[in-house]
C-alpha positions as CSV (number, residue, x, y, z in Angstrom):
1,M,118.5,85.7,85.9
2,K,116.9,86.5,82.5
3,K,114.7,89.5,81.6
4,I,111.8,88.4,79.5
5,D,109.2,90.8,78.0
6,V,105.6,89.9,78.4
7,N,103.1,92.1,76.7
8,G,105.5,94.9,76.7
9,E,106.2,94.6,80.5
10,P,109.7,93.4,81.7
11,H,109.8,90.4,84.0
12,L,112.9,88.9,85.7
13,C,112.9,85.2,85.5
14,L,115.1,82.5,87.3
15,F,115.7,79.2,85.8
16,A,117.0,76.2,87.6
17,L,120.1,74.1,86.0
18,D,118.6,70.9,88.0
19,D,115.1,69.8,88.8
20,I,113.8,71.2,92.2
21,K,112.3,68.6,94.3
22,E,109.0,69.2,96.2
23,G,109.9,70.8,99.7
24,E,113.5,71.5,98.7
25,E,114.6,75.0,99.7
26,I,116.2,77.3,97.1
27,A,118.2,80.4,97.4
28,Y,119.2,83.2,95.2
29,N,122.6,85.2,95.6
30,Y,121.9,88.8,94.9
31,G,125.7,89.3,94.5
32,G,127.9,90.9,97.1
33,E,127.4,93.7,99.6
34,D,127.9,96.7,97.0
35,C,124.2,97.1,96.1
36,P,123.4,101.0,95.8
37,W,119.7,100.4,95.4
38,R,119.5,99.0,98.9
39,T,120.6,102.4,100.4
40,Q,118.3,104.5,98.4
41,T,115.4,106.0,100.0
42,T,112.0,107.3,98.6
43,S,110.3,110.3,100.3
44,I,106.6,111.1,99.8
45,T,105.3,114.6,100.3
46,V,101.9,114.7,102.0
47,N,99.5,117.6,101.9
48,T,97.7,117.9,105.3
49,M,94.5,119.6,106.2
50,E,95.1,123.0,107.7
51,E,93.1,123.7,110.9
52,D,90.8,126.3,109.3
53,D,90.6,124.2,106.0
54,S,87.1,122.6,106.1
55,D,87.3,121.0,102.5
56,P,88.6,117.5,103.0
57,V,88.4,116.9,99.2
58,H,91.6,119.0,98.6
59,S,93.6,117.3,101.3
60,E,95.4,114.1,100.8
61,S,96.3,111.3,103.2
62,L,99.6,109.2,103.1
63,M,97.6,106.3,101.7
64,D,96.2,108.5,98.9
65,C,99.7,109.6,97.9
66,A,101.0,106.0,97.8
67,F,98.1,104.2,96.3
68,G,96.0,106.9,94.6
69,P,92.8,108.6,95.6
70,K,90.0,106.6,97.2
71,T,87.1,106.1,94.9
72,T,83.5,105.2,95.7
73,P,81.1,103.2,93.6
74,E,79.1,106.3,92.6
75,E,82.2,107.8,90.8
């Protein structure tokens, strides 16, 4: 595995030592069981609309938090 920067963005690249034939299955060994990033979790805090809150503009859905607010063509 080699890190290559493309336009300032890091990319991890794999290179084969031998030619890979069409249809040949390839595998990559991530290296052992001690991978702390596999056990890390990410939590997202979501603001929900209160029962008496009639302004949906200020509430966020889980999708808004994860992917950014929805936009319409008029915006």
